[in-house]
C-alpha positions as CSV (number, residue, x, y, z in Angstrom):
1,X,151.7,102.3,125.4
2,X,152.8,99.3,125.6
3,X,152.0,96.4,122.9
4,X,150.7,94.1,125.8
5,X,148.3,97.0,126.9
6,X,147.1,97.6,123.3
7,X,146.2,93.7,122.7
8,X,144.7,93.8,126.2
9,X,142.3,96.7,125.6
10,X,141.7,95.0,122.3
11,X,140.5,91.9,123.8
12,X,138.1,94.0,126.3
13,X,136.5,96.0,123.8
14,X,136.2,92.9,121.2
15,X,134.3,91.4,124.1
16,X,132.0,93.6,124.5
17,X,131.2,94.0,120.7
18,X,131.1,90.1,120.1
19,X,127.6,89.8,121.3
20,X,126.4,91.9,119.0
21,X,128.4,90.4,116.1
22,X,127.1,87.0,117.0
23,X,123.5,88.3,117.2
24,X,124.2,90.1,113.3
25,X,125.9,86.8,112.0
26,X,123.5,84.6,113.4
27,X,120.3,86.6,112.8
28,X,121.5,89.0,109.5
29,X,124.5,87.3,107.6
30,X,123.8,83.8,107.6
31,X,120.1,84.1,106.3
32,X,121.6,86.3,103.6
33,X,124.0,83.9,102.2
34,X,121.0,81.3,102.9
35,X,119.1,82.9,100.6
36,X,121.3,83.9,97.6
37,X,122.5,80.1,98.1
38,X,118.1,79.1,97.8
39,X,117.6,81.6,94.4
40,X,120.0,78.8,92.7
41,X,117.5,76.0,93.6
42,X,114.1,74.4,93.0
43,X,113.4,74.3,97.5
44,X,109.5,75.1,98.4
45,X,110.7,75.9,101.9
46,X,109.6,73.0,103.6
47,X,111.1,70.1,102.0
48,X,115.0,69.2,102.8
49,X,115.3,67.8,99.5
50,X,115.9,70.5,96.3
51,X,117.9,70.9,93.1
52,X,120.3,73.4,91.7
53,X,118.7,74.8,88.7
54,X,121.2,77.7,87.9
55,X,119.8,81.1,86.6
56,X,116.6,79.8,85.9
57,X,114.7,81.3,88.7
58,X,116.5,84.9,87.3
59,X,115.3,84.2,83.9
60,X,112.1,83.5,85.0
61,X,111.2,86.1,86.8
62,X,113.1,88.6,84.3
63,X,111.3,87.5,80.9
64,X,108.4,85.2,82.1
65,X,106.4,86.8,85.5
66,X,104.7,89.7,84.5
67,X,103.2,90.2,87.5
68,X,106.6,90.5,88.9
69,X,107.9,93.1,86.1
70,X,104.7,94.8,86.9
71,X,105.4,95.8,90.9
72,X,109.3,95.9,89.6
73,X,107.6,99.9,87.6
74,X,105.0,100.1,90.4
75,X,107.9,100.0,93.3
76,X,110.0,102.5,90.8
77,X,107.1,105.2,90.6
78,X,106.8,104.6,94.4
79,X,110.2,105.5,95.0
80,X,110.3,108.2,92.5
81,X,107.6,110.1,94.5
82,X,108.6,109.2,98.3
83,X,112.1,110.6,97.5
84,X,111.3,113.8,96.4
85,X,108.3,114.3,98.3
86,X,109.2,112.9,101.5
87,X,112.7,114.6,101.6
88,X,111.2,118.0,100.0
89,X,108.4,117.7,103.0
90,X,111.1,117.3,105.8
91,X,113.3,119.9,104.9
92,X,110.0,122.2,104.9
93,X,109.1,120.9,108.5
94,X,112.5,121.5,109.4
95,X,113.3,124.7,108.4
96,X,109.7,125.5,110.0
97,X,110.0,124.3,113.3
98,X,113.5,125.4,113.4
99,X,112.1,129.0,113.0
100,X,109.8,129.0,115.9
101,X,110.9,130.9,118.8
102,X,108.4,128.6,120.9
103,X,106.7,124.9,121.1
104,X,109.8,123.8,119.1
105,X,109.7,120.7,121.4
106,X,106.2,120.1,120.7
107,X,106.2,120.0,117.1
108,X,108.8,117.5,116.9
109,X,107.4,115.5,118.9
110,X,103.9,115.9,117.2
111,X,105.5,114.5,113.7
112,X,108.1,112.3,115.1
113,X,105.1,110.1,116.7
114,X,104.3,108.2,114.1
115,X,107.8,106.5,113.8
116,X,106.7,104.8,117.3
117,X,103.8,103.4,115.9
118,X,104.1,100.3,113.6
119,X,103.1,100.8,110.2
120,X,101.0,97.5,110.2
121,X,99.0,99.0,113.0
122,X,98.8,102.5,111.4
123,X,98.3,101.1,108.0
124,X,94.9,99.6,109.3
125,X,94.0,103.1,111.4
126,X,94.5,104.5,107.3
127,X,92.3,102.2,106.6
128,X,89.4,103.1,108.6
129,X,89.6,106.8,108.0
130,X,90.1,106.3,103.7
131,X,86.8,104.2,104.3
132,X,85.0,105.6,106.9
133,X,85.9,108.5,108.0
134,X,86.4,110.7,105.0
135,X,83.2,109.9,103.0
136,X,81.4,110.5,106.4
137,X,83.5,113.9,106.4
138,X,82.6,114.6,102.8
139,X,79.0,113.9,103.2
140,X,78.4,116.2,106.0
141,X,81.0,118.9,105.6
142,X,80.2,119.1,102.2
143,X,83.5,118.3,101.0
144,X,83.0,116.1,97.9
145,X,86.3,115.3,96.4
146,X,87.6,113.9,99.9
147,X,84.4,110.5,99.0
148,X,86.9,108.7,96.7
149,X,87.2,104.9,96.3
150,X,90.7,105.5,98.1
151,X,91.0,101.6,98.5
152,X,89.2,100.3,95.2
153,X,90.5,102.7,92.5
154,X,94.3,102.2,91.5
155,X,95.1,105.9,91.0
156,X,93.2,107.3,94.0
157,X,94.8,103.9,96.5
158,X,98.5,105.1,95.1
159,X,97.9,108.0,96.3
160,X,96.3,106.4,99.6
161,X,99.9,104.3,99.7
162,X,102.0,107.7,99.3
163,X,99.8,109.5,102.0
164,X,100.4,106.9,104.9
165,X,104.5,106.3,103.8
166,X,104.7,109.8,104.2
167,X,102.6,110.4,107.3
168,X,105.2,107.7,108.7
169,X,108.6,108.6,107.1
170,X,108.9,112.7,107.0
171,X,108.8,112.2,111.1
172,X,112.1,110.9,111.1
173,X,113.9,112.4,108.1
174,X,112.8,115.6,109.9
175,X,114.8,115.1,112.9
176,X,118.1,114.7,111.0
177,X,117.3,117.6,108.8
178,X,116.6,119.8,112.5
179,X,120.3,118.4,113.6
180,X,121.7,119.5,110.6
181,X,119.9,122.8,110.5
182,X,121.6,123.4,114.1
183,X,124.9,123.2,113.0
184,X,124.9,125.7,110.8
185,X,126.6,128.4,112.4
186,X,124.6,131.8,112.9
187,X,127.4,133.9,112.0
188,X,127.1,132.8,108.3
189,X,123.2,133.6,108.3
190,X,123.9,136.9,110.1
191,X,126.5,138.1,107.4
192,X,124.6,137.2,104.5
193,X,121.5,139.5,106.2
194,X,124.1,142.2,106.6
195,X,124.8,141.7,102.7
196,X,121.2,142.0,102.0
197,X,120.0,138.3,101.9
198,X,116.6,137.5,101.9
199,X,116.0,133.9,103.4
200,X,115.6,132.4,100.5
201,X,118.7,133.8,98.9
202,X,120.6,132.6,102.8
203,X,119.0,129.2,102.7
204,X,119.6,128.3,99.0
205,X,123.1,129.8,99.3
206,X,124.3,128.7,102.9
207,X,121.8,126.9,104.7
208,X,121.7,124.0,101.9
209,X,125.3,123.6,101.4
210,X,125.5,123.5,104.7
211,X,123.2,120.6,105.2
212,X,123.8,118.7,102.2
213,X,125.5,115.6,103.7
214,X,122.2,115.1,105.9
215,X,120.9,115.8,102.2
216,X,123.0,112.6,101.1
217,X,121.4,110.8,104.4
218,X,117.9,111.4,103.6
219,X,118.1,109.7,100.1
220,X,119.7,107.1,101.4
221,X,117.5,106.4,103.9
222,X,114.4,107.1,101.7
223,X,115.7,105.0,98.6
224,X,116.3,101.5,100.9
225,X,113.2,101.9,102.8
226,X,110.6,103.1,99.7
227,X,112.0,100.0,97.7
228,X,111.3,97.6,101.1
229,X,108.1,98.8,101.2
230,X,105.5,96.2,102.5
231,X,103.9,97.1,106.1
232,X,101.8,99.9,104.5
233,X,100.8,98.3,101.0
234,X,100.0,95.3,102.8
235,X,97.5,97.1,105.6
236,X,96.0,99.5,103.3
237,X,95.4,97.1,99.9
238,X,96.9,93.9,99.7
239,X,98.8,94.7,96.7
240,X,94.7,95.1,95.3
241,X,92.7,95.8,93.3
242,X,94.0,92.9,91.6
243,X,97.7,93.5,91.4
244,X,97.6,97.1,90.5
245,X,99.5,98.3,93.6
246,X,101.9,95.2,94.7
247,X,105.4,96.2,95.6
248,X,108.3,94.2,95.0
249,X,108.5,93.1,98.7
250,X,104.9,92.2,98.9
251,X,105.2,90.1,95.6
252,X,108.1,87.9,96.9
253,X,105.8,87.6,99.9
254,X,103.2,85.8,98.1
255,X,105.6,83.7,96.2
256,X,107.4,82.7,98.8
257,X,104.5,82.2,101.9
258,X,101.0,82.8,100.0
259,X,101.1,81.3,96.4
260,X,102.9,78.4,95.2
261,X,105.6,78.0,98.3
262,X,108.2,78.4,95.8
263,X,111.1,79.7,98.1
264,X,114.2,79.5,95.7
265,X,112.1,81.3,92.9
266,X,110.8,84.1,95.5
267,X,114.8,84.3,97.1
268,X,115.6,85.0,93.5
269,X,113.5,87.8,92.8
270,X,114.5,89.1,96.2
271,X,118.4,88.4,95.4
272,X,116.9,90.8,92.3
273,X,115.6,93.4,94.8
274,X,119.2,93.3,96.6
275,X,121.1,94.2,93.4
276,X,119.1,97.2,92.4
277,X,118.8,98.4,95.8
278,X,122.5,98.1,95.9
279,X,123.7,99.4,92.3
280,X,121.0,102.6,92.6
281,X,122.5,103.5,96.5
282,X,126.3,103.1,95.1
283,X,125.2,105.7,92.1
284,X,123.3,108.2,94.5
285,X,126.1,107.7,97.0
286,X,128.6,108.4,94.4
287,X,126.4,111.6,92.8
288,X,125.8,113.0,96.4
289,X,128.9,113.0,97.9
290,X,130.9,114.7,94.6
291,X,128.0,117.3,95.1
292,X,128.8,117.6,98.9
293,X,132.6,118.2,98.0
294,X,131.3,120.7,95.0
295,X,129.4,122.3,97.6
């Protein structure tokens, strides 16, 4: 292929990609860089006049803002629960569904359906279940353990947030793991069975190493979505009772739009969240990639 033909082909490809790149640059990159700049200012989000304050917003967030540090620890706790439970449940569902000879498509559809619903709407649906449906079932079915203060008690409200988040996220990861399981050669499983390996030994020694790239993706997706959790918490508890279930994203939202209107300060908190997610994600990818090579 001549040089002119290559250049023409490159221009055609660029013409197709350019609208998406422009959209991404205007609505994603520009606001991101703008937020980084405003994090060093005292801008209130409305007044065009503002002053540079250096790292004072960051210092205040990390040293003087108890609500922010509490939300950091609560978010880390939530992330740990979600990374473990969401991936374990997704793998179990994928294995169980793939082991069925019939109704695979039916079960895949059922478990994936929550991803087609906005988490805000799903959160309000579950709010009705926790406050109305479960107490009714507990009273009429003789199941008193269901009648708890799911929203008013911090211990149970955390559990409620985890349940709703798992309901909304497991199906997506399940599809990723199903695709990975379908790529495992059946000949390897048959050879293991001939050698006398049981189902657990086959899964541990053959299936799991083969789907390890999907595990890397699953943990990556769960880490990012859990750190940015907002919808479920906003719909269920609004960060309450008090601020007991306030995640980082909700704390940033309230700082910018509901409490003091300190947009620059909220931007600094958002940049801290970004850096935390970036560092943890890079560490996770590095560790998982090494494990993939070993597997």
